[in-house]
VEXDOTOR-29732 format. One record per residue: x, y, z of N, C-alpha, C in turn. Coordinates in Angstrom, 3 decimals. Last residue first. Example, Ala and Ser with C-alpha at 12.3 -4.5 7.8 and 13.67 -1.06 7.14 Angstrom:
<rs>
<r><n_east>12.850</n_east><n_north>-2.250</n_north><n_up>7.080</n_up><ca_east>13.670</ca_east><ca_north>-1.060</ca_north><ca_up>7.140</ca_up><c_east>12.900</c_east><c_north>0.030</c_north><c_up>7.870</c_up></r>
<r><n_east>13.190</n_east><n_north>-5.690</n_north><n_up>7.800</n_up><ca_east>12.300</ca_east><ca_north>-4.500</ca_north><ca_up>7.800</ca_up><c_east>13.200</c_east><c_north>-3.300</c_north><c_up>7.800</c_up></r>
</rs>
This chain:
<rs>
<r><n_east>7.899</n_east><n_north>-20.148</n_north><n_up>5.633</n_up><ca_east>8.763</ca_east><ca_north>-21.335</ca_north><ca_up>5.658</ca_up><c_east>9.530</c_east><c_north>-21.426</c_north><c_up>6.953</c_up></r>
<r><n_east>6.568</n_east><n_north>-17.792</n_north><n_up>5.491</n_up><ca_east>5.864</ca_east><ca_north>-18.902</ca_north><ca_up>6.140</ca_up><c_east>6.742</c_east><c_north>-20.131</c_north><c_up>6.280</c_up></r>
<r><n_east>8.003</n_east><n_north>-16.013</n_north><n_up>4.020</n_up><ca_east>7.913</ca_east><ca_north>-15.770</ca_north><ca_up>5.449</ca_up><c_east>7.228</c_east><c_north>-16.897</c_north><c_up>6.215</c_up></r>
<r><n_east>7.594</n_east><n_north>-16.987</n_north><n_up>1.437</n_up><ca_east>8.949</ca_east><ca_north>-17.020</ca_north><ca_up>2.009</ca_up><c_east>8.904</c_east><c_north>-16.847</c_north><c_up>3.527</c_up></r>
<r><n_east>5.002</n_east><n_north>-16.330</n_north><n_up>0.680</n_up><ca_east>5.261</ca_east><ca_north>-17.679</ca_north><ca_up>1.185</ca_up><c_east>6.607</c_east><c_north>-17.770</c_north><c_up>1.879</c_up></r>
<r><n_east>4.096</n_east><n_north>-13.057</n_north><n_up>1.873</n_up><ca_east>4.582</ca_east><ca_north>-13.965</ca_north><ca_up>0.851</ca_up><c_east>4.878</c_east><c_north>-15.313</c_north><c_up>1.486</c_up></r>
<r><n_east>1.168</n_east><n_north>-11.869</n_north><n_up>3.446</n_up><ca_east>2.547</ca_east><ca_north>-12.350</ca_north><ca_up>3.566</ca_up><c_east>2.886</c_east><c_north>-13.196</c_north><c_up>2.348</c_up></r>
<r><n_east>-0.779</n_east><n_north>-9.304</n_north><n_up>1.880</n_up><ca_east>-0.646</ca_east><ca_north>-10.615</ca_north><ca_up>2.509</ca_up><c_east>0.824</c_east><c_north>-10.994</c_north><c_up>2.549</c_up></r>
<r><n_east>-2.918</n_east><n_north>-6.562</n_north><n_up>1.602</n_up><ca_east>-1.539</ca_east><ca_north>-7.016</ca_north><ca_up>1.758</ca_up><c_east>-1.561</c_east><c_north>-8.377</c_north><c_up>2.429</c_up></r>
<r><n_east>-5.056</n_east><n_north>-4.964</n_north><n_up>-0.670</n_up><ca_east>-4.919</ca_east><ca_north>-5.963</ca_north><ca_up>0.394</ca_up><c_east>-3.484</c_east><c_north>-6.442</c_north><c_up>0.417</c_up></r>
<r><n_east>-6.598</n_east><n_north>-1.966</n_north><n_up>-1.584</n_up><ca_east>-5.383</ca_east><ca_north>-2.771</ca_north><ca_up>-1.605</ca_up><c_east>-5.395</c_east><c_north>-3.717</c_north><c_up>-0.418</c_up></r>
<r><n_east>-9.745</n_east><n_north>-1.445</n_north><n_up>-3.213</n_up><ca_east>-8.932</ca_east><ca_north>-1.481</ca_north><ca_up>-2.001</ca_up><c_east>-7.708</c_east><c_north>-2.355</c_north><c_up>-2.212</c_up></r>
<r><n_east>-11.783</n_east><n_north>0.882</n_north><n_up>-5.116</n_up><ca_east>-11.000</ca_east><ca_north>-0.350</ca_north><ca_up>-5.007</ca_up><c_east>-10.111</c_east><c_north>-0.269</c_north><c_up>-3.770</c_up></r>
<r><n_east>-14.882</n_east><n_north>2.325</n_north><n_up>-4.290</n_up><ca_east>-13.434</ca_east><ca_north>2.493</ca_north><ca_up>-4.412</ca_up><c_east>-12.745</c_east><c_north>1.143</c_north><c_up>-4.266</c_up></r>
<r><n_east>-17.886</n_east><n_north>2.027</n_north><n_up>-6.246</n_up><ca_east>-17.119</ca_east><ca_north>1.841</ca_north><ca_up>-5.009</ca_up><c_east>-15.623</c_east><c_north>1.962</c_north><c_up>-5.298</c_up></r>
<r><n_east>-19.028</n_east><n_north>2.019</n_north><n_up>-8.688</n_up><ca_east>-18.937</ca_east><ca_north>3.320</ca_north><ca_up>-8.015</ca_up><c_east>-18.112</c_east><c_north>3.236</c_north><c_up>-6.730</c_up></r>
<r><n_east>-19.225</n_east><n_north>-0.613</n_north><n_up>-9.475</n_up><ca_east>-18.237</ca_east><ca_north>0.233</ca_north><ca_up>-10.151</ca_up><c_east>-18.092</c_east><c_north>1.615</c_north><c_up>-9.520</c_up></r>
<r><n_east>-19.414</n_east><n_north>-3.197</n_north><n_up>-7.414</n_up><ca_east>-20.103</ca_east><ca_north>-1.932</ca_north><ca_up>-7.639</ca_up><c_east>-19.085</c_east><c_north>-0.958</c_north><c_up>-8.218</c_up></r>
<r><n_east>-17.455</n_east><n_north>-5.019</n_north><n_up>-6.951</n_up><ca_east>-18.384</ca_east><ca_north>-5.260</ca_north><ca_up>-8.070</ca_up><c_east>-19.194</c_east><c_north>-4.023</c_north><c_up>-8.412</c_up></r>
<r><n_east>-14.276</n_east><n_north>-3.561</n_north><n_up>-6.303</n_up><ca_east>-15.609</ca_east><ca_north>-3.909</ca_north><ca_up>-5.849</ca_up><c_east>-16.499</c_east><c_north>-4.128</c_north><c_up>-7.064</c_up></r>
<r><n_east>-11.060</n_east><n_north>-4.860</n_north><n_up>-6.749</n_up><ca_east>-12.095</ca_east><ca_north>-3.934</ca_north><ca_up>-7.192</ca_up><c_east>-13.453</c_east><c_north>-4.456</c_north><c_up>-6.746</c_up></r>
<r><n_east>-8.118</n_east><n_north>-5.078</n_north><n_up>-5.085</n_up><ca_east>-9.414</ca_east><ca_north>-5.731</ca_north><ca_up>-5.250</ca_up><c_east>-10.446</c_east><c_north>-4.675</c_north><c_up>-5.607</c_up></r>
<r><n_east>-4.794</n_east><n_north>-5.475</n_north><n_up>-5.572</n_up><ca_east>-5.858</ca_east><ca_north>-4.486</ca_north><ca_up>-5.678</ca_up><c_east>-7.157</c_east><c_north>-5.224</c_north><c_up>-5.967</c_up></r>
<r><n_east>-2.442</n_east><n_north>-6.849</n_north><n_up>-3.391</n_up><ca_east>-3.402</ca_east><ca_north>-7.111</ca_north><ca_up>-4.453</ca_up><c_east>-4.494</c_east><c_north>-6.052</c_north><c_up>-4.411</c_up></r>
<r><n_east>0.907</n_east><n_north>-7.291</n_north><n_up>-2.531</n_up><ca_east>-0.247</ca_east><ca_north>-6.387</ca_north><ca_up>-2.483</ca_up><c_east>-1.149</c_east><c_north>-6.706</c_north><c_up>-3.667</c_up></r>
<r><n_east>2.889</n_east><n_north>-9.404</n_north><n_up>-0.563</n_up><ca_east>2.244</ca_east><ca_north>-9.194</ca_north><ca_up>-1.854</ca_up><c_east>1.066</c_east><c_north>-8.250</c_north><c_up>-1.637</c_up></r>
<r><n_east>6.135</n_east><n_north>-9.884</n_north><n_up>0.952</n_up><ca_east>4.701</ca_east><ca_north>-9.657</ca_north><ca_up>0.988</ca_up><c_east>4.204</c_east><c_north>-9.287</c_north><c_up>-0.392</c_up></r>
<r><n_east>8.464</n_east><n_north>-11.162</n_north><n_up>0.250</n_up><ca_east>8.202</ca_east><ca_north>-10.955</ca_north><ca_up>1.671</ca_up><c_east>6.721</c_east><c_north>-10.666</c_north><c_up>1.877</c_up></r>
<r><n_east>8.542</n_east><n_north>-13.614</n_north><n_up>-2.402</n_up><ca_east>8.198</ca_east><ca_north>-12.303</ca_north><ca_up>-1.859</ca_up><c_east>8.102</c_east><c_north>-12.300</c_north><c_up>-0.341</c_up></r>
<r><n_east>8.791</n_east><n_north>-16.087</n_north><n_up>-3.480</n_up><ca_east>10.024</ca_east><ca_north>-15.331</ca_north><ca_up>-3.297</ca_up><c_east>9.791</c_east><c_north>-13.983</c_north><c_up>-2.603</c_up></r>
<r><n_east>6.175</n_east><n_north>-16.963</n_north><n_up>-3.744</n_up><ca_east>7.089</ca_east><ca_north>-17.724</ca_north><ca_up>-2.901</ca_up><c_east>8.359</c_east><c_north>-16.942</c_north><c_up>-2.586</c_up></r>
<r><n_east>5.208</n_east><n_north>-15.142</n_north><n_up>-5.628</n_up><ca_east>4.660</ca_east><ca_north>-15.132</ca_north><ca_up>-4.272</ca_up><c_east>5.598</c_east><c_north>-15.850</c_north><c_up>-3.316</c_up></r>
<r><n_east>6.669</n_east><n_north>-15.985</n_north><n_up>-7.865</n_up><ca_east>6.884</ca_east><ca_north>-14.631</ca_north><ca_up>-7.333</ca_up><c_east>6.349</c_east><c_north>-14.522</c_north><c_up>-5.908</c_up></r>
<r><n_east>5.539</n_east><n_north>-18.519</n_north><n_up>-8.193</n_up><ca_east>6.967</ca_east><ca_north>-18.386</ca_north><ca_up>-7.883</ca_up><c_east>7.247</c_east><c_north>-17.015</c_north><c_up>-7.289</c_up></r>
<r><n_east>2.878</n_east><n_north>-17.797</n_north><n_up>-8.821</n_up><ca_east>3.165</ca_east><ca_north>-18.625</ca_north><ca_up>-7.645</ca_up><c_east>4.630</c_east><c_north>-18.512</c_north><c_up>-7.225</c_up></r>
<r><n_east>3.164</n_east><n_north>-16.435</n_north><n_up>-11.219</n_up><ca_east>2.727</ca_east><ca_north>-15.684</ca_north><ca_up>-10.042</ca_up><c_east>3.007</c_east><c_north>-16.467</c_north><c_up>-8.768</c_up></r>
<r><n_east>6.190</n_east><n_north>-17.654</n_north><n_up>-12.823</n_up><ca_east>4.749</ca_east><ca_north>-17.611</ca_north><ca_up>-12.598</ca_up><c_east>4.430</c_east><c_north>-16.763</c_north><c_up>-11.370</c_up></r>
<r><n_east>8.850</n_east><n_north>-16.067</n_north><n_up>-14.665</n_up><ca_east>8.341</ca_east><ca_north>-16.787</ca_north><ca_up>-13.496</ca_up><c_east>6.835</c_east><c_north>-16.614</c_north><c_up>-13.350</c_up></r>
<r><n_east>9.521</n_east><n_north>-14.346</n_north><n_up>-16.819</n_up><ca_east>9.177</ca_east><ca_north>-15.747</ca_north><ca_up>-17.077</ca_up><c_east>8.560</c_east><c_north>-16.486</c_north><c_up>-15.896</c_up></r>
<r><n_east>10.079</n_east><n_north>-11.749</n_north><n_up>-15.978</n_up><ca_east>9.339</ca_east><ca_north>-11.944</ca_north><ca_up>-17.221</ca_up><c_east>8.819</c_east><c_north>-13.369</c_north><c_up>-17.384</c_up></r>
<r><n_east>11.548</n_east><n_north>-11.943</n_north><n_up>-13.632</n_up><ca_east>10.277</ca_east><ca_north>-11.217</ca_north><ca_up>-13.604</ca_up><c_east>9.438</c_east><c_north>-11.454</c_north><c_up>-14.851</c_up></r>
<r><n_east>13.042</n_east><n_north>-14.393</n_north><n_up>-12.201</n_up><ca_east>12.977</ca_east><ca_north>-13.897</ca_north><ca_up>-13.573</ca_up><c_east>11.605</c_east><c_north>-13.257</c_north><c_up>-13.727</c_up></r>
<r><n_east>14.919</n_east><n_north>-14.605</n_north><n_up>-9.234</n_up><ca_east>13.639</ca_east><ca_north>-14.310</ca_north><ca_up>-9.861</ca_up><c_east>13.845</c_east><c_north>-13.858</c_north><c_up>-11.299</c_up></r>
<r><n_east>17.179</n_east><n_north>-14.738</n_north><n_up>-7.746</n_up><ca_east>16.533</ca_east><ca_north>-15.998</ca_north><ca_up>-8.080</ca_up><c_east>15.216</c_east><c_north>-15.832</c_north><c_up>-8.809</c_up></r>
<r><n_east>17.850</n_east><n_north>-12.138</n_north><n_up>-7.139</n_up><ca_east>18.669</ca_east><ca_north>-12.853</ca_north><ca_up>-8.119</ca_up><c_east>18.067</c_east><c_north>-14.173</c_north><c_up>-8.549</c_up></r>
<r><n_east>16.178</n_east><n_north>-11.438</n_north><n_up>-5.040</n_up><ca_east>15.838</ca_east><ca_north>-10.957</ca_north><ca_up>-6.388</ca_up><c_east>16.648</c_east><c_north>-11.675</c_north><c_up>-7.461</c_up></r>
<r><n_east>16.953</n_east><n_north>-12.123</n_north><n_up>-2.480</n_up><ca_east>16.221</ca_east><ca_north>-13.116</ca_north><ca_up>-3.259</ca_up><c_east>15.944</c_east><c_north>-12.697</c_north><c_up>-4.694</c_up></r>
<r><n_east>18.249</n_east><n_north>-9.957</n_north><n_up>-1.331</n_up><ca_east>18.896</ca_east><ca_north>-11.265</ca_north><ca_up>-1.237</ca_up><c_east>18.202</c_east><c_north>-12.335</c_north><c_up>-2.081</c_up></r>
<r><n_east>16.478</n_east><n_north>-7.798</n_north><n_up>-1.666</n_up><ca_east>17.704</ca_east><ca_north>-7.878</ca_north><ca_up>-2.460</ca_up><c_east>18.315</c_east><c_north>-9.269</c_north><c_up>-2.463</c_up></r>
<r><n_east>13.025</n_east><n_north>-8.973</n_north><n_up>-1.579</n_up><ca_east>14.230</ca_east><ca_north>-8.382</ca_north><ca_up>-0.997</ca_up><c_east>15.437</c_east><c_north>-8.596</c_north><c_up>-1.907</c_up></r>
<r><n_east>10.106</n_east><n_north>-8.085</n_north><n_up>-3.255</n_up><ca_east>11.156</ca_east><ca_north>-9.097</ca_north><ca_up>-3.119</ca_up><c_east>12.432</c_east><c_north>-8.422</c_north><c_up>-2.635</c_up></r>
<r><n_east>6.811</n_east><n_north>-7.795</n_north><n_up>-3.535</n_up><ca_east>7.923</ca_east><ca_north>-7.105</ca_north><ca_up>-2.898</ca_up><c_east>8.981</c_east><c_north>-8.138</c_north><c_up>-2.541</c_up></r>
<r><n_east>4.524</n_east><n_north>-7.535</n_north><n_up>-6.150</n_up><ca_east>5.341</ca_east><ca_north>-8.456</ca_north><ca_up>-5.363</ca_up><c_east>6.551</c_east><c_north>-7.700</c_north><c_up>-4.833</c_up></r>
<r><n_east>1.262</n_east><n_north>-6.580</n_north><n_up>-6.845</n_up><ca_east>2.643</ca_east><ca_north>-6.119</ca_north><ca_up>-6.673</ca_up><c_east>3.360</c_east><c_north>-7.075</c_north><c_up>-5.721</c_up></r>
<r><n_east>-1.425</n_east><n_north>-6.779</n_north><n_up>-9.130</n_up><ca_east>-0.666</ca_east><ca_north>-7.397</ca_north><ca_up>-8.049</ca_up><c_east>0.751</c_east><c_north>-6.856</c_north><c_up>-8.039</c_up></r>
<r><n_east>-2.907</n_east><n_north>-6.204</n_north><n_up>-11.366</n_up><ca_east>-3.295</ca_east><ca_north>-5.557</ca_north><ca_up>-10.115</ca_up><c_east>-2.572</c_east><c_north>-6.141</c_north><c_up>-8.906</c_up></r>
<r><n_east>-0.307</n_east><n_north>-6.772</n_north><n_up>-13.539</n_up><ca_east>-1.723</ca_east><ca_north>-6.431</ca_north><ca_up>-13.448</ca_up><c_east>-2.006</c_east><c_north>-5.663</c_north><c_up>-12.175</c_up></r>
<r><n_east>2.437</n_east><n_north>-7.030</n_north><n_up>-11.740</n_up><ca_east>1.716</ca_east><ca_north>-7.794</ca_north><ca_up>-12.763</ca_up><c_east>0.235</c_east><c_north>-7.503</c_north><c_up>-12.596</c_up></r>
<r><n_east>5.461</n_east><n_north>-5.685</n_north><n_up>-10.698</n_up><ca_east>4.025</ca_east><ca_north>-5.458</ca_north><ca_up>-10.864</ca_up><c_east>3.503</c_east><c_north>-6.298</c_north><c_up>-12.016</c_up></r>
<r><n_east>7.842</n_east><n_north>-5.931</n_north><n_up>-8.264</n_up><ca_east>7.456</ca_east><ca_north>-6.460</ca_north><ca_up>-9.564</ca_up><c_east>5.943</c_east><c_north>-6.340</c_north><c_up>-9.650</c_up></r>
<r><n_east>10.179</n_east><n_north>-4.143</n_north><n_up>-6.538</n_up><ca_east>8.736</ca_east><ca_north>-4.312</ca_north><ca_up>-6.717</ca_up><c_east>8.491</c_east><c_north>-4.779</c_north><c_up>-8.145</c_up></r>
<r><n_east>12.651</n_east><n_north>-4.822</n_north><n_up>-4.180</n_up><ca_east>12.353</ca_east><ca_north>-4.675</ca_north><ca_up>-5.597</ca_up><c_east>10.859</c_east><c_north>-4.936</c_north><c_up>-5.737</c_up></r>
<r><n_east>13.301</n_east><n_north>-3.188</n_north><n_up>-1.097</n_up><ca_east>12.587</ca_east><ca_north>-4.197</ca_north><ca_up>-1.874</ca_up><c_east>12.525</c_east><c_north>-3.810</c_north><c_up>-3.340</c_up></r>
<r><n_east>15.068</n_east><n_north>-2.736</n_north><n_up>1.904</n_up><ca_east>14.923</ca_east><ca_north>-2.353</ca_north><ca_up>0.504</ca_up><c_east>14.291</c_east><c_north>-3.509</c_north><c_up>-0.267</c_up></r>
<r><n_east>14.005</n_east><n_north>-1.829</n_north><n_up>5.201</n_up><ca_east>14.422</ca_east><ca_north>-2.848</ca_north><ca_up>4.241</ca_up><c_east>14.193</c_east><c_north>-2.325</c_north><c_up>2.825</c_up></r>
<r><n_east>12.869</n_east><n_north>0.113</n_north><n_up>6.781</n_up><ca_east>14.323</ca_east><ca_north>0.008</ca_north><ca_up>6.777</ca_up><c_east>14.869</c_east><c_north>-1.060</c_north><c_up>5.842</c_up></r>
<r><n_east>10.152</n_east><n_north>-0.066</n_north><n_up>6.170</n_up><ca_east>10.636</ca_east><ca_north>-0.486</ca_north><ca_up>7.481</ca_up><c_east>12.136</c_east><c_north>-0.687</c_north><c_up>7.534</c_up></r>
<r><n_east>10.931</n_east><n_north>-0.063</n_north><n_up>2.886</n_up><ca_east>9.808</ca_east><ca_north>-0.280</ca_north><ca_up>3.789</ca_up><c_east>10.373</c_east><c_north>-0.801</c_north><c_up>5.103</c_up></r>
<r><n_east>11.866</n_east><n_north>1.478</n_north><n_up>-0.051</n_up><ca_east>12.283</ca_east><ca_north>1.189</ca_north><ca_up>1.315</ca_up><c_east>11.040</c_east><c_north>1.076</c_north><c_up>2.185</c_up></r>
<r><n_east>12.021</n_east><n_north>0.201</n_north><n_up>-3.394</n_up><ca_east>11.368</ca_east><ca_north>0.990</ca_north><ca_up>-2.358</ca_up><c_east>11.905</c_east><c_north>0.561</c_north><c_up>-0.994</c_up></r>
<r><n_east>13.156</n_east><n_north>0.336</n_north><n_up>-6.756</n_up><ca_east>13.254</ca_east><ca_north>-0.168</ca_north><ca_up>-5.403</ca_up><c_east>12.549</c_east><c_north>0.787</c_north><c_up>-4.453</c_up></r>
</rs>
């Protein structure tokens, strides 16, 4: 778990993507079986590591809102 802005989040990592899910929603998640779409829907926000096509360039993290915040 990590604390961000006073909130506690469970972090589920799949490849180059990290899903940040609050305590109140983690019970509805099966980290091993749920699809990436389900994890995005249950997340407050999602971090994705984007690698540049130029292998010498540094990869960058992008943060986007999870679907839960759009409802």
